[in-house]
N, C-alpha and C positions, 0 to 999 in steps of 0.2 A: 049060951052067950060066951062063956069062958072058953068053951071048946072051939068056937069059931075064931076067937082071938089067937089061940094057940096054933091053929092051923095056918094062920096068916103070917106068923113069925117066921123069919128066914131060918133055914137050917144052919147049924153051926159050921158045917163044912163049906158052905157057899162063900163065906168071907175068905177062907184060906184059898179056895180055888180062884177067886177073883184076884187076890194078891199075886198068886202064881202066874195068872194070865197076864197081868200088868207087868210083872217082872220079866216074863218071856218076851213081851213086846218091846221092852226097853233093851234087852239083849239083842234082839233081831235088829232094832233100829241102830244100835251101836255097831254091830258087825257088818251091816250092809250099807250104812250111810256115813257114819263118823270115821271109822277106822280107814276105809279106802281114801277118804278125803285127806286125812292126816298123812297117809303114805304118799299121796300125790304132792302135797306141800313139801314134805321132806325131800323128795326126788327133785322138785323144782329148785329148792334151796341148794342142794348139792350140785346141780347143773350150773347154776349161776356162780357158785363159788369156784367151779372148775373151768370157767371161761378163760380162754387163752388167745393170744395174738394169732391171727390167721384163720380163725374159725369163721365159717359162714353161718350166720344166724338170721332169725326172723323175729321182729319185734311184735308186741301185742297188737300194734296197729297195722301189721302186715308188711312193714318195710323190710326188704332184704338187704343185707350188707355184710361186709367182711370186717371182723374185729381188728382194729389198728392198735388200740391201747386199752389196757384194763387198769383202772384205779380202784380205790377203796369202795366207792359207792357208784361210780360211773363207768361207762364203756364208750369208747369212741369208735364209731362205725364209718367205714368208707362205703358210700352207697353208689357213687357214679363218678368215675374218672377224676379222682382227687377231691370230690365233695365229701367232707367229713362232718358228721353230726354226733353230738354227745347225748347219750341216753343214760338214764338211771339203770342199774342192773336189774331192777324189778320190771323194767319194760322189755326185757329180752324173754321171748316166749319159748323158743326152741332152736335147735340147730337145724340148718337147712341140709337136707340129704339129697342125693342124686335122684332117688325115687320120687321125691315130692316135687322138685323143680329141676329138671335136667338142664344142663348148660346148653346154651344156644351157640352153635358153631357156625361161622360164616364160611362160605365157599370161595 
């Protein structure tokens, strides 16, 4: 009877290997999920701080416009022939590039 109980007890090394496995999973999660997200957030913050007058941008809602004025927390965009809208800086998603949205030229 005692022999059967001893055979069912977990080996001493299995606890250590389980902890190592959990530690490895935490590291993988950090390097593949958390760290890239933090890098993306830093780049977005740097972009929003570097906004300047005259830049063509796209908001998170998909509105395209040209930066007319930059204030502490807001940005004024000209979206269509004098129509100016005020947005929070956090609403600016990216800078519009020629490759994403080429300018339409009239003949």
